[in-house]
Backbone as a chain_set.jsonl record, in Angstrom:
{"seq": "MSETDPTKNVEDWATGDEPATGPQLSYLSTLAREAGEEVPDNLTKAEASRMIDRLQQASPRTGGTDPGNR", "coords": {"N": [[-6.045, -9.233, 15.008], [-4.285, -11.974, 16.051], [-2.911, -14.196, 17.958], [-1.226, -16.536, 15.938], [-1.23, -14.768, 14.163], [0.097, -11.663, 14.2], [0.018, -9.103, 12.461], [-2.11, -5.743, 12.501], [-5.425, -4.667, 11.436], [-5.559, -2.187, 9.271], [-7.713, 0.014, 10.084], [-7.793, -0.969, 12.383], [-5.726, 1.298, 13.632], [-4.378, 2.916, 15.641], [-2.737, 5.285, 14.93], [-3.958, 5.495, 12.116], [-5.214, 7.821, 11.052], [-3.567, 9.279, 10.761], [-1.496, 11.42, 8.925], [0.259, 10.339, 5.615], [3.274, 8.163, 5.934], [6.7, 9.756, 5.442], [8.719, 7.97, 3.737], [6.128, 5.646, 2.732], [5.057, 6.805, 1.027], [7.246, 7.432, -0.723], [7.662, 4.693, -1.435], [5.118, 3.767, -2.719], [5.06, 5.831, -4.875], [6.327, 4.379, -6.446], [5.747, 2.184, -7.346], [2.613, 2.787, -7.553], [3.801, 3.948, -10.055], [4.571, 2.5, -11.675], [2.626, 0.678, -12.051], [0.921, 3.331, -14.092], [-0.825, 4.483, -12.313], [-2.396, 7.521, -10.066], [-0.472, 8.962, -7.308], [-3.149, 9.815, -5.063], [-3.328, 13.464, -3.691], [-2.625, 13.955, 0.203], [-2.662, 11.558, 1.69], [-4.076, 9.178, 4.446], [-1.871, 7.369, 6.539], [-3.273, 4.563, 6.626], [-4.546, 5.161, 4.319], [-3.059, 4.991, 2.468], [-1.325, 2.14, 3.252], [-3.651, 0.668, 2.277], [-3.221, 0.85, -0.071], [-0.919, 0.791, -1.329], [-0.853, -1.685, -0.308], [-2.817, -3.009, -2.251], [-1.535, -2.174, -4.624], [0.909, -4.074, -4.482], [-0.596, -6.338, -4.861], [-0.961, -6.447, -7.377], [1.559, -5.966, -9.067], [3.936, -7.55, -10.679], [6.526, -7.093, -9.408], [6.565, -7.612, -6.688], [5.668, -10.245, -6.895], [3.207, -10.181, -7.481], [0.534, -10.416, -9.363], [0.497, -9.424, -13.008], [-1.565, -8.832, -15.343], [-0.251, -7.748, -18.018], [1.843, -8.662, -18.27], [1.971, -11.838, -19.252]], "CA": [[-4.925, -9.369, 15.735], [-3.95, -12.526, 16.707], [-1.253, -15.036, 18.084], [-0.812, -16.714, 15.31], [-1.176, -13.482, 12.926], [0.856, -10.536, 14.227], [-0.475, -7.912, 11.904], [-3.124, -5.331, 12.493], [-5.719, -4.664, 10.661], [-5.914, -0.849, 9.383], [-8.911, 0.348, 10.164], [-7.649, -0.324, 14.369], [-4.57, 1.094, 13.844], [-4.354, 4.364, 16.787], [-2.358, 6.38, 14.113], [-4.443, 5.308, 11.045], [-5.884, 8.971, 9.764], [-2.894, 10.58, 10.664], [-0.349, 11.629, 7.131], [1.115, 8.777, 5.449], [4.761, 8.829, 6.129], [7.594, 9.274, 4.116], [8.547, 5.944, 3.257], [5.598, 5.175, 2.543], [4.766, 7.55, 0.135], [8.221, 7.207, -1.862], [7.114, 3.087, -1.872], [3.335, 4.697, -3.229], [5.008, 6.168, -5.635], [7.271, 4.115, -7.007], [4.392, 1.053, -7.28], [1.776, 3.349, -8.737], [4.345, 4.937, -11.67], [4.821, 1.089, -12.509], [1.042, 0.754, -12.149], [0.205, 3.958, -14.564], [-1.876, 5.324, -11.31], [-1.75, 8.746, -9.32], [-0.995, 8.975, -5.791], [-3.718, 10.642, -4.533], [-2.88, 13.707, -2.056], [-2.985, 14.019, 1.63], [-3.196, 9.86, 2.11], [-3.787, 8.735, 5.815], [-0.992, 5.872, 6.792], [-4.412, 3.764, 6.464], [-5.227, 4.775, 3.403], [-1.515, 5.116, 1.879], [-0.808, 0.862, 3.364], [-4.315, -0.709, 1.562], [-3.324, 1.444, -1.879], [0.123, 0.091, -1.518], [-1.122, -4.004, -0.43], [-3.582, -3.39, -3.804], [-0.549, -2.364, -6.068], [2.327, -4.655, -4.148], [-0.626, -7.682, -4.787], [-0.725, -6.473, -9.269], [2.858, -5.81, -9.483], [5.516, -8.744, -10.998], [8.449, -7.242, -9.277], [6.42, -8.088, -5.005], [5.661, -11.667, -6.555], [1.854, -10.075, -7.514], [0.448, -10.967, -11.302], [-0.012, -8.525, -13.7], [-2.082, -9.852, -16.855], [-0.013, -7.221, -19.535], [3.206, -9.492, -18.731], [1.621, -12.865, -19.575]], "C": [[-4.798, -10.834, 16.563], [-3.389, -13.63, 17.057], [-0.444, -15.936, 16.969], [-0.532, -15.496, 13.495], [-1.009, -12.167, 13.886], [-0.252, -8.957, 14.08], [-2.129, -7.473, 12.236], [-3.906, -4.857, 11.542], [-5.977, -3.149, 10.665], [-6.524, 0.245, 9.448], [-8.986, 0.496, 12.39], [-6.432, -0.283, 14.408], [-4.788, 2.422, 14.683], [-3.739, 5.386, 16.056], [-2.682, 6.471, 12.428], [-4.645, 6.895, 10.052], [-4.673, 10.201, 10.051], [-1.533, 10.299, 9.395], [0.416, 10.405, 6.726], [2.44, 9.726, 5.897], [5.532, 8.525, 5.089], [8.329, 8.253, 3.259], [7.762, 5.673, 2.704], [5.144, 6.273, 1.063], [6.329, 7.608, -1.376], [7.848, 5.569, -2.707], [5.823, 3.454, -2.901], [3.973, 4.969, -4.448], [5.893, 5.565, -6.77], [6.459, 2.295, -8.132], [3.796, 1.696, -8.241], [2.025, 3.817, -9.71], [4.551, 3.732, -12.097], [3.213, 0.191, -13.028], [0.509, 1.388, -13.808], [-0.456, 4.395, -13.661], [-1.182, 6.525, -10.85], [-2.068, 8.565, -8.371], [-1.854, 10.14, -5.888], [-2.799, 11.657, -3.896], [-3.36, 13.878, -0.741], [-3.86, 12.485, 2.277], [-2.648, 10.276, 3.663], [-2.848, 7.415, 5.289], [-2.104, 5.005, 6.495], [-4.477, 3.705, 5.434], [-3.76, 4.267, 2.101], [-1.176, 3.081, 2.258], [-1.855, 0.07, 2.556], [-4.179, 0.447, 0.038], [-2.43, 0.742, -2.021], [0.145, -1.897, -1.468], [-2.106, -3.837, -1.475], [-2.165, -3.156, -4.523], [0.356, -3.509, -5.745], [1.15, -6.314, -5.343], [-0.967, -7.857, -6.963], [0.787, -6.156, -9.48], [4.189, -7.308, -9.123], [6.366, -7.965, -9.52], [8.22, -7.505, -7.526], [6.133, -9.371, -5.21], [3.364, -11.506, -6.604], [1.736, -10.564, -9.281], [0.172, -9.545, -11.617], [-0.039, -9.303, -15.314], [-0.739, -9.429, -17.822], [1.343, -8.092, -19.469], [3.402, -10.645, -18.687], [2.03, -13.38, -21.164]], "O": [[-5.211, -10.837, 17.723], [-3.359, -14.33, 16.046], [0.778, -16.069, 17.042], [0.033, -15.547, 12.403], [-2.046, -11.661, 14.314], [-0.861, -8.211, 14.846], [-3.093, -8.238, 12.271], [-3.263, -4.504, 10.554], [-6.48, -2.638, 11.665], [-6.107, 1.318, 9.013], [-9.55, 1.209, 13.219], [-5.754, -1.184, 14.903], [-5.649, 3.104, 14.129], [-4.08, 6.519, 16.398], [-2.052, 7.155, 11.621], [-4.367, 7.089, 8.868], [-4.687, 11.402, 9.782], [-0.89, 9.282, 9.137], [1.061, 9.657, 7.46], [2.684, 10.916, 6.094], [5.432, 7.672, 4.206], [8.23, 8.026, 2.053], [8.201, 5.206, 1.653], [5.034, 5.638, 0.014], [6.228, 7.784, -2.59], [7.777, 5.297, -3.905], [6.032, 3.19, -4.085], [3.471, 4.307, -5.356], [6.136, 6.152, -7.825], [6.738, 1.716, -9.182], [4.042, 1.544, -9.437], [1.148, 4.209, -10.479], [4.81, 3.804, -13.299], [2.908, -0.558, -13.956], [-0.042, 0.666, -14.638], [-1.184, 5.175, -14.275], [0.016, 6.768, -10.996], [-3.183, 8.19, -8.007], [-1.596, 11.174, -6.505], [-1.692, 11.278, -3.512], [-4.579, 13.946, -0.584], [-4.909, 12.288, 2.89], [-1.732, 10.976, 4.096], [-2.922, 6.732, 4.268], [-1.588, 4.324, 5.608], [-4.507, 2.574, 4.949], [-3.713, 3.421, 1.208], [-0.681, 2.592, 1.242], [-1.49, -1.003, 2.075], [-5.128, 0.672, -0.713], [-2.647, -0.178, -2.81], [0.69, -2.821, -2.071], [-2.411, -4.995, -1.762], [-1.695, -4.172, -5.034], [0.709, -4.099, -6.766], [1.674, -7.052, -6.177], [-1.12, -8.879, -7.632], [0.958, -6.184, -10.698], [4.839, -7.771, -8.185], [6.726, -8.746, -8.64], [9.243, -7.621, -6.851], [6.173, -10.072, -4.199], [2.519, -12.241, -6.093], [2.595, -10.917, -10.088], [-0.243, -8.683, -10.843], [0.753, -9.908, -16.037], [-0.118, -10.333, -18.381], [1.954, -8.257, -20.524], [4.49, -11.065, -18.292], [1.674, -14.488, -21.565]]}, "num_chains": 1, "name": "protein.A"}
């Protein structure tokens, strides 16, 4: 984290090893369904965040690129 980038790396989260939150799982379920993926059981907050970031990068819904829609 820096003064210009207030985001904190998920590996540095004090609560990263706690279970994923309801809102994380809900959003993740939507992204995963659109990508044809399954959401693993028992994700931590950090794991859910990383999966959301990855799926957002590929989703046309969130400004990512989807090679299947070109």
